[in-house]
C-alpha positions, -999 to 999 in steps of 0.1 A, spaced: -103 488 193 -77 468 172 -52 471 200 -75 452 224 -79 424 199 -42 422 193 -37 420 231 -61 391 234 -45 373 205 -10 378 220 -22 364 254 -38 334 237 -6 326 217 15 330 249 -8 306 268 -6 280 240 32 282 238 34 279 275 12 248 276 32 232 248 65 240 267 52 225 300 39 193 282 73 189 265 92 192 298 68 168 315 73 143 287 110 144 291 108 141 329 78 118 335 77 83 320 40 81 328 30 111 307 53 99 278 36 65 280 2 81 277 11 100 246 27 69 231 -3 47 239 -25 72 219 0 69 190 -2 31 192 -40 32 192 -40 55 161 -16 32 143 -37 1 151 -68 19 138 -50 28 106 -39 -8 101 -74 -21 107 -88 4 81 -63 -5 54 -64 -43 59 -92 -48 34 -73 -27 8 -41 -47 14 -61 -80 10 -76 -68 -22 -41 -58 -36 -27 -92 -26 -56 -110 -43 -52 -91 -75 -14 -98 -75 -21 -135 -69 -45 -136 -99 -18 -121 -122 6 -148 -111 -21 -174 -114 -24 -167 -151 13 -170 -156 13 -203 -138 -16 -216 -159 3 -208 -191 34 -226 -178 14 -256 -167 -3 -258 -201 31 -259 -217 43 -286 -193 12 -307 -198 17 -307 -236 51 -322 -230 72 -291 -240 73 -303 -276 98 -282 -294 75 -279 -324 48 -265 -301 49 -227 -296 27 -207 -272 16 -171 -273 37 -149 -250 6 -129 -241 -24 -152 -239 -8 -187 -237 -27 -202 -267 -9 -227 -290 3 -211 -322 21 -223 -352 59 -225 -349 65 -200 -377 37 -176 -367 46 -140 -360 12 -132 -346 -12 -150 -323 -45 -161 -340 -64 -156 -307 -52 -122 -294 -34 -109 -325 -3 -98 -306 32 -101 -322 54 -128 -308 
């Protein structure tokens, strides 16, 4: 009983290996078959790009917002004339006293 199942399995594996071998030879010899396989890969790649486009846009937007905060802090310093006696918090951008070690708004050390 088990010998018959083994025989069927062996024949199935041999057929699969044979088909893979024939397809490999055809891909080497025939440019048309190679092009068909490559077109499927290109379609799959385009599909993946379309699927992740929203995620990439979201990441870019978040990255831009982080930079926007830094630009706003810098712009605020420029607007105030870069007075040497004026000091700004490194973390939140609020004006602080020149001799302050901590920001009054966010409480972080300077």
